[in-house]
N, C-alpha and C positions, 0 to 999 in steps of 0.2 A: 212307146213312152213308158218308162218305169220310174215312178216318183213316190216319195213318201214325205210325210210332214207330221209335226206334233205341236201341241199347244199345252204348256204346263202352267199351273197356278204357282205363284210364289208362296202363297199360303199353303198350309197342309190340312188334311182331314184327320180328325182325331177318332181312331177306331176304339178308343176306350169308352166312348159315349155313343149312344144310338143317334142316328141322324137320317134325314131324308134329303135327297138331292133331286132337283127338278130342272128340266130344260126341254127344249123342243129340237127335233132332228129333221133334216131335209136331205133326202138321198138322191135327188135329181129326177130327170124325166126320161133319160135314155134307157129304154128297156134292155138294151144290150150292154149298158155301161157297167163299170165295176169300180171299187170292190166293197166299199162300205166304210163305217166309222167304228172305232173301238173306244170304249170308256175304260180308262186305265188308272189304277191306284198302285203306286210302287214306292219302294225304298231302295232304288238303285244307287250305287255309289256315284253314278254319273249325274245324279240330281236333275237339275233343269236341262242338262245336255243329253239326257237319255234318249235314245232312238232305237227303233227296231228295223226289220227288213220290210221290203216293199211287197207288192202283189198280195198273195193269199195270207201273208202275215199281218195285214192291215196296219203296217208300220209299228206294231207292238211286239211281235215275236222277237226275242233276243234281249228284251229289257229285264234286268235282274230283279228278283224279289218283288214281283208284282202279280196282280190279278187283272184279267181282262173281261169286260162285259161287252160282247160284240153286237153291232147292228150290221150284219153281213148282207150285202145286196147282190152277191154273185156266187155261183156254184163252182167251187174248186174241189173236185171230188178226190183229188190225190192227197196223200198224207203230207204234212200232219194236219192240213185243214179239214179234210174229210167232210166237205159240205154235202148237204142233200142234193141229189141230182135234180137239175132244172129249177132250183129254188131262186127266187128273186127277192127273198127276204127271210132271214131266220136269225134266231138268237142262240147264244151259248156262252158259258163261263169257262175260262181256261187260264192256265198259268202263263204269265208273259214270257218266262224264260225260254220255254220250249214248245208252247202252244199245246201242252197236254190238257185234255179235257177234264174239267171238274163237273160239268153237267152235259147232258145230251143236247143235240140240236132241237130247237123248237121252231116250227114253221110260223112265220108272221105274215105271210101273204106278200103281195107285191109292194115293196117299199119304194120303188122308183116311179111313183105316180105323181110327183110334184106336190105332195101333201106334207105340211108341217105336222109332225106327230109329237104328242106329249110323251116324254120319257121320264120315268120316276125310278130312282135308285133308293132302296131302303136297306138300312143296316140296323140289326138288332144286336146290341152289345151283350145282352143277357144270354140269348140263344146262340150267339156267334153266327148269325145267318145273314147273308147278303143276297138280295133279290132285286129284279128290275122288271118293269113293264114297259111295253112300247105300244102306244095307242090303246092303253088299257088292257093289253094282252100280256100275260106272264111270259117273259122271254128267258128266264133262268132263275134258279134259286140254289144257293150252295151254303151248307152248314159245316163249319170247321170246329175242331175241338179247341183250337186256339189260333185264331187267324194271325196274330202277331208273330208267333213262332213258326206256324205252318207256311205262311206266305211272305211275311214282311221281314224276316230275319231278325225278329225280336223287337221291331219298332211298333209303336202304336200310332204315331203321327207320321203320315206318309204324303207323298206328292199325289196330286190328282190332275188329270188332263185328258186330252183327246189325241188319238193318232189316226191317220188314214194313209192309204197307199193305192197305187195302181200298178198293174202289170202291163199287158199290152192294151188294155182298155182304160177308160176313165169316165167320170161323171161329175156333176156338180153336187158337192156334199157339204152341208153346213150344220152348225148348231147355233141356238140363240137362247138367251135367258130373258124371261118376261119380268121376273122380280128377283134380280141377283142378290139383293140384300137379305132376302128371306129364303131363297131357293138354293143358295150355295152354302154348304156347311163348312166353309173354309175358315180356318183360324191361322192368320199369318203370325208366326212367331219368329221374327227375324233373328233374334239372338239365341233362340233355342233354350231359353231359360225356364220353359214350362208355362209362362204367362203369355197369352196371345196379345198381339200388338194392340188390340182395341182396349185392353185392360192394362197394358204395360206403359208406364210413364217414361221408360227408357228403352224403346223398342229394339234398338240395334246394339245395346249393351256397351256403348262407348263412353259411359259416364257423363253424358250430356243429355239433359232432359228433352223429351219430344217437344214440349211447349217452346223451348228455346230454339230447337232445330227446325221447327215448322216454318211455313212460308209467311207468317206474319212477323211483326217486329216486337215480340214479347221479350222483356228484359228480366234479368235475375231478380230485380226488386219487385216484380209483379207476380212471382210464383211463391208457393209454399215450400217448406223444406223438403217435402216428398216429391216435388216437381209439378204438382197440379197448380193451375192458375188460381190465385187468391181472388176469388169472385167477390168476397166481402169488401175488400178495399178497392176493387176495380170495376164497379158498375153492375155486379150481379150477372144474371143470365136472362136470355130471352124465353119465349114461351116453349121453345123446344129444348131448353136446357143448355144452349150454347152460350158460353161466356160473352158478354157484351164487349169485353175488352178487344176481341178479335172480329167483332161484327162491324158492319158499315158504320163509319164515323167513330169507332172505338179508338182508344188511345194507341192501340197497337195495330190497328187495321192498315193493311196495304192492299190497294186495289178496289176499295169500296165494295167489298163482298161480305158474305156471311160465313163464319166459321174459319177454320184454319186447315190448310193443306199440309201434307206430310213433309214437304221440304226435303231436308236431308236426314230426317229422323229414322229412316230405315236403311241408312247407308253408313256403316261403321267406319268407312274410310274417309268420310267427310264429317266435319263437326263445325259448330258455330264458335266464333271467336270468344263469345261470352263464357264458354265452358272451360276456358283456360284461365288459370290464376294470373292476375295482373302483377307485373313487376312494380307498377306505380311510376309516377313522375318524380324521381329523386335525383340526387347528385351522383348516383352509382353509374359506373360504366361497365360495359360487357364486351367480350371478345368471343367470336365464334371461329372454330376451325373444323372444316368438313361437317361432322354431325355432333360436335361437342361444344357446349357453351361454357364459357369461363367468366368469372368475375374478375374485374381489374382491381386488385387490392392496392390502394394508394397509401396504406398506412406506413410503408417503409420504402426506402430507396436502396436497391432497385425494387420496382413494382413486382408483385407476384401475381400469377394467374391461377388461382384455385379453381378446379373444375366444379361446375354446378350439376351437369348431367349430360346424358347422351340421348339423341333423338334416333328414331328408326330410319330417317332419311338424311342425306347430305343437304345442307342448305347454305345460303350466303345472302348478301345484300340486306342485312338485318337493320331494323330501326324500331324505336319505341314510339308508339302512337300517343301523343300527349292527351288525346281525347278519351282514351280508355286505359292507358297505362300498360298495354300489352305489347309484347315483342313479336314483330312480324319478320318474315324472311321469304326468300324465293327458293324453292326446291331446285337442286341441280343434280345432274347435268341435263341440258336441253329440255327445259320444262317451262311452262307458264303457270304452274301451280303455286299459290301462296300458302305458306305454312305459318302457324302461330306456335311460339315456343313457350312451354309451361315453365313455371318457376323451379321445377325439378330437372329441366333440360329436355324433357320429352316434347314431342311435337304433335300437332294435329294438322290435317290437310283441309284447307278451305276450298280446294278445287281450282280449276283453271280460271284465268282472267280473260274475258272477252276482249278481243282486239290486241292482245299481247302475243307476239310470236313465241314459239317454244324454243328458247335459246338459253344460254348459260349466263344468268345475271349475277355478277359478282359485286356490283356497287349499288348501294341503296341507302335511302334516308326518308324519314317521315317529318314533314314540316309542322308548324304550330297549328295548322288547320286540319291535320290528319291526312294530307295528300302524301301518297307513297310514291317516291321517285326511284326508278331502277334503271340501271345502265349495264350493258355488256362490257366486260373488261377487255376490250380491244380498241384499236385506234379507229374510232367511228364518230359520227355526228348525230347519233340518235339517243334521246332520253325519253323515257316513258313515265307518264303520271297515272297512277292507279287510284281509282275511287274504291276504297275498301268496303263501302256500303253496297255499291252496285256490282262490284267485281268487274269493272270495265276499265280499259286503258286508253289513254290518249297519247299519240306520238308528238314529241316536241323536237323539231329539227333545230340542231345547234348550228351556230355560225362558223364553227371550226371543229375539226376532227381532233379528239383528244382521247387518251388512254388513261382512265382514272380507276385505279383499283378500289377506291371507295370515295364517297362524298358525304359531306356534313352540311347541315343547314344553319344559317346565322339569322336569328330572329330580328336583330337590330337593323338589318338592311335587306332581308328577305332574299338572300342569295345563297346558292350552294357553292361549296368549296371542295377542291380535291387537288392532288398533286399528279401532274402529267408524268407517268412513269418513264417516258422516253427521254426527257431532259431534266426531270426533277423540279420543274417550275410549278409554283402554285398558280391555280387558275380559279376564277369564279364563273358561275353560270347563273344567268337570270332565268328562272324557270318560266317566267311570263312571256319572255321574248325569245329565249334560246340564245341570247348573246353570251359568248364566251370571251372572257377578258384574261389575258396573261398578266401575271403580277411579278415584277422584279426579276430576281436572279434566276439563272439556269445552271444549277450546280452539277448536273449530270444525272444519268439514269438512276432511278431509285424507285422502290415500291413502298408506298404508304398504304398498306392494306386495310388499315382501320383509321377512320377519321371521327372526331368528336367535336360538336359545337356546344358552347356554353351559352346560357341565356343572357349573360353579361357581355357577349360579343367575342370572346376569345375562341380561337380555333386550334385544335390539337390533332396530332396524328401519331400512329405507331409505325415506325420503320420496320419492315419485315426482317431486316438484318439485326434489329434490336434497338431499343431506345424509344422514349416517349418525348415528343417535341411540341413546342408551341410556335405558331407562325406569326410573323409580322405581316399583317394584311395589306400593308402599303409597300414594303420592300421585298416581301417574299422570304426574308431571312427567317431562320428557325433557330431556336435555342433549346438545348437539352434540359428538359424539366426533370427527368428521372431516367436512370437505366431501366431496361425492361428486357425480358427474354426474347430471343428471335422467334418468329412465327411465320407460317405460310398458309395459303388457302384460307385466309382469315378475313374477318370483317368486324367493324365496331358499331356499337349502338349506345346512345345516351339520349335521354329525353331533352329535346331542344329548348324547352321552357324551364329547365332547371339549371342552376349554376354548377360549374366545376371549379373547385377551390383547392388550393394547396397551402402548405405552410413553409415558411423560410425565416431564417435569421439574417436579415440584412444588417450590415454594420458599416460605420464610417469613422475614420480617425482624421485629425488635422493637427499639424504642429509646424512652427517655423524654427524650432530648435532653440528658442530663447524666450526669456520672460520680459525683456525690455526692448524698446525701439529708440532710435534716434531720428528726430525730424530731419528731413532732407536726405534720408538714405532709403535703400530698398530692403525689404524683407521678403524671404521666399518661403511659402507654405508648401507642405506636402500633404495631399489629401488622398486617402486610400478608401475606396468603396469596395466591400467584399460581400460574398454570400456564403454563410456558414452552413447552409442547408436546413432541412434535409432535401429540399427540392429546388430546382432551377427557377429563375424568374426572368420573364420577358416584360420589358416596358416599365422598369423602375425609374423614378425621376430623381435626379440629383440637383439640388439647389444650393448655390453658394453666393448670396448677395454680396455686393461690394460693401466693405466696412463703412460705417457712417463717418462722413467727413472726408472720405477718399474719393476723388473724381474717378468715374468709370474708365477714363482714358489711361489712368495710372495703373490699371490692373490688366495683366495678360496671363494666359495660361495655355498649357498643352495637356494632352491625355495619352496615356499608354495603357494597353490592355494586356491581360494575361489569363491563362486557364480557360480560353474559349469565350471570354467576355467580349462585348462589342459596345462601342460608343458612337454618338453622332458627332463628336468633336473631331475635326480634322485640322492639322496645322496648328498655328498659334492664333488664339482668339483673344478678344479684349472684353472687359466688363464682367458682369456677373455670369456665373455658370448656371445654365438651365439645360441640363443634359438628360437624354433618355437612354438608359443602358439595359443591356441584356446580360444576365449573370448566371451561368451554370453554377452548380455547387463547386466551390473552390475558386471560382473566377473572380478577378479583381480589375478595377479601373483605377489607375493612379494619376492624379492631376498634380501638376507643378504650377503653382500660382505665384507670380511675382507682383508685389505691391510697391509702388513708389510712394513714399510718405512725404507730403509737402512740408516745406520749412515751417509753414504756419500751423501745422497740425499739433494739437495738444490733447491731453487727456489720455484715457486708455484706448489702445487699439484692439477692438473686439471684432472677431470674425467667426461666424457660425455657419456650418454646412449641414445639410439635411438630406437623407436618402429616404424616399417614400415608396413603399411597395404598391403595385397596381391592385385593383379591386379584387382580383381573383387570388390574391396571396394574403394569408393570415400571418402577420408578423408575430414571431414567438417571443422576441425580446425587444420591445419598443424602445427601451432605454438607450440602446446603442445606435439608434437611427439618426442621431445628430451629435455633432462635436463642436466645441467652442474653444478657440485659442484667444487668450487675453494677454496683451503685453502692456506694461506700464512704461511711461516715458523716463528715460535715463537722464541724470544731471551730468553736464560735461563742461569743459573749459575750452577756450579758444587758443590756438597756437599763437606764438609770437608774431606780431605784425612786423614784417621786414621791409615792406614797401613804404615809399614816402619819406618823411623826415625821420632820421634816425635819432632816437632818444636814448640818453644814458639811463642806466639803472642806478638810482641814487641811494639805494638802501640795500644792505646785505648783512649777512651773518656768516662768518667764516671761522674754521678751526685751523686755518693755514697761516695765520699771523701775517696777513698782507693787505689788510684793509687800508685803502688810501695810499698805498705804496706805489709810486709811479715807476720805480726802478724794478724792484723784485716782484711787486704784485701786479705789474702790467695794468696799473690804474684800476684796480678792482674796488668796487663792483661796477664802476662806470663803463668798463669794457664790455660788460654783459648788457646788451642793448634791449630796449623795449619791455623791461619788466619793472614791476613795482618793488619786488624783493628778490634777492639772489641768496641762495643757501648753498654752502659747499663744505665738504669734509672728505678727507681721504680715509681715515681710520675710525671715525666715530659717526654715528647717525644723529640726525636732527630729530629731536623729540618735541612735538607740539604739546600744548596743554591737553591733558587727558581728563575729560569730564564725562559724567553721566548725562543721560537725557534730561534728568531733573535739574542737574546743575546748569546745563546749557540754558534751560528754560528760565533759570533764575537770574541770568545776566540782564541787567537793566537795559531797557530799550534804548536809552540815550547813549549807551556805550557801544551799541552795535553799529558796525560799518560794513559796507559791501566789500567782500574779499577777506573778511575775518575767517580764520581757520581754527578748528579744534579737532581732537580725536574723540569721537563718541564711543565710550567703552560699552555702552548699552547696545548700540547697533553694530559695534565693531567695524566702523568705517570712518574715513576722513570726511568731515563735514565742512562745507563752504557756505558762508552766508551770501546769497546772491542778490539780496535786495536791501540789506541794512535794517531789516525788520525782524521781529521774532518768527514770522512765517517764512523767512527766506532761507532757513537752514535746509541743505540737501546733501545727501551722501555723494561723494566724489568717486564715481564708478568707471567712467570711460575716459579714454585718453584725450579725446578732442571733440569739439562740436563741429557740425558742418558749417562751412562759410556761407554767410548770407549777406 
């Protein structure tokens, strides 16, 4: 049996200072056993992995830049060991690289007698002398001119440990420490900054204070700027000087114990999330690609993606935790490590999640309670919920298998949403039950690699091919809010308890092409609802009430869309318009509204239409959100009545010299039937009295009769008195009145 082994301290021994090292050694009871134990100090490039040869090398020979103090229990008389013949115990100091002697052998008697012996190693930094005793007997003493350069290749802080080996024989060989806190001169300096860990407030040099990375729940608000616990504000210390904050029943205590363990404070690859700057819970949106984080700049259309920074690892499935404002993600590929992204794009590793398989998680979101949901971007039915406090995961079995490149949480109904990449259909997931619900249309395969949920209930997504869309959560329809660059290997994050808002100029116009109406006729309005940008709108409402005095049954309308707009109007509808429309930038919805005006209608015909943006849209020009069309009633006359008894026209004025002439005048004007007065001329016009408005008003009321006509030079119209009163004057504008 040929074996060797070693045990190294993570801390180092400082040879720039004098020290004493104490322990006890036990070398077995087999008088024929071998080979012994070596005390080794070294600065090998192999560090904690350093190892030597077996047998007479005691497991130490071959270790670079070191010194060995041996407790040899067997006689190997050949070189390079050159042990005393027949010895069952001797000491010697030698170079670890080649076992070259630095001192001669010193006989120590039988060390294989089952006795624990005190071993004391002493170093005098002033005289540069190292010596050791075994059971009170000097086993070796060596003085160097400069041990740092002579032995340790220039180092003053070196590794310490024990090695042992066997050749063809073996024995039970042990060491133990009776008072390790005082008998071991080790100074652990994890980050090699010259300050031992017990004095260092950031032992691993990862910019995260030990008090935060320790195994208690100390927060940034409970420490001083230098990283020490603020004992003044947090309960002082106990009799041993330990802060009460981390003691049993302390505000930061975990486990009802005394003091604080090292946690991850000596592991620079793992940090506490508190040591990362928080993005906060704001309206901002973020997009990640492989290891780069981008800001989604919504100031312009199309959106821009300015880079924030680059992490040392690739990550995906990002989400912002509303409870601490930090951005979390999953390391990829094939990992169960959670990372936290700093505000400069760098990342820290929080380590693996218990219960979470090492897979490639591309889809992730954090809900309003801080639960972190992750999913593998393949067609599967598994969703995992991660507790970021305990770093444990729970499997949620889904009722359907879906492929979701990303998911987003909606606080108003506590559901997750994503787009199934196989058919483009929007789906919701109930994280409490695992219920998957397909929503509306299936437009075809598409990858929405980044999803964003607003606190006001809206759901958005970035198409990997380009474009930022909002989803209708009832129909599954999507409307283009803004153009955006194409992206891949991406994911999106937004704080779910913060709103996402955009601006737009919605406008509406309405006209029937005239300023007057005639009772008993139809008038046709054209309404155009448009979006002048800069961003698209989903869910704007269009309201066009029936004009006052018009029955709802007398109103019908249709709608036509353009530019990617959508409407809920199909076919011909009746009554008031109450429509919900989606309007990309430049999109329009045009309504054609036909109003039947009753014979009994009088007064102004007033019709007002309004377009109202949804809550997530800030209207830039509210003044054009409504439009009103007002028509006044037109004055008319009725055509000749030709039915019933035929009446002669008994009064007329003619320039043709035939009044009353039965032969040449054809019995004029009696031949003109059904009129009060007949006027005729071939070459000359008929001129009525031309009066101003003031002159017309001066006509005595007693002289006014129904049917009286004058030309109003002020209003430039033919006026007819329709009532025989001063109020009965009206301009004669239309050719005829509807028959009633």
